[in-house]
N, C-alpha and C positions, 0 to 999 in steps of 0.2 A: 503495501499498498503506501502510493506515495506522500508526500507532507504537503500541506496546504500553501507553504511559501513556495516551494518550489517553482507555483505558476503564476508568481507574482508578475508586472510587468516593470520595465523601467524604471517607470515615473513612479510606481510606488515606491520603490528605493531612494528618490532624493529625498533633500529634508523636506517637512515640514514649515521651516521657516525660513524659506530660502531672503527673506531682508536680514537674518542672523550671518547668512553667508556674506552677502552681499558685504555688511557693515564691517566684516571681517578682511574684506579684501583691498577696502579702502584702509581703512586703520594699515595694515600694512603696507602700501602705497604710497599713504603720506609719511609714513615713516623713513621708508626708501627714500623719496623725495629730499625729508629735512638732514639727510647723511652725504647726499649729494649737492644742497644748497650751499655750501660755503666755498664750492670749487668753482658752482655758477657765476658768487658772486666774486670768486677773483677773479675769474675770468670777466667778468663784468668791470672790473675796477682796470683792468687793463688793455679795455677797449675795446673788446670782442662781445658786439651789442647784439647781432644775427643769431638766429637758433642755428645759422650755418658754420657760422664763427664759435660758436659755444660748444657745438658737436665737435669739430676738430680739434679744440682745447681740452675735450672731455677727453677724448681717444688719444690727444699728445699727453695728459697726464697721467694714464693707460686704469680710469677708474671708467669701469664695466657698467654697462646696462644691468636689472636684474636678472636677463637672460645669460648676462658673461658677453656678451657680443659687445661690437662699436655701438656710437651713438649716431644716430639721424636728424634731422635736424626738424621732424615729424616728431621723433622722441622729445628731443628739446623741449619744442612747442611746446607739450602734453604736461612736459615737468616746467614747464613755465604758470601757463595753467595755475595749476596745479599748486603749485606755491603762492603763487597770487591770491588763490580761495584759501587757502592758509591761512594769509598777514590777515586778509579783511574781517571786519569786528562780526559778518553775518553769519562767518564761515564759512565751507563752500557750497558754491550754490549747486544741487543735484536735484 
């Protein structure tokens, strides 16, 4: 005789509280952004103002992305938006 749990679908196995998972992911991303922020500020003070120049600078400094790869302008743009949202008094706009 087979157990009833063998017939559960994948959707049944997902978290019943997805908002908690997304909040945890946001918290992890915020913490990563805070760790990279000093490097970004250093690069900005040296005149690297565009996302492309900041990405190049982060790569030159050997600062890895969360995936361990090289930075792109798109990733830096997202990072800058996240850092700006974290600094705003209203908090992140999501």
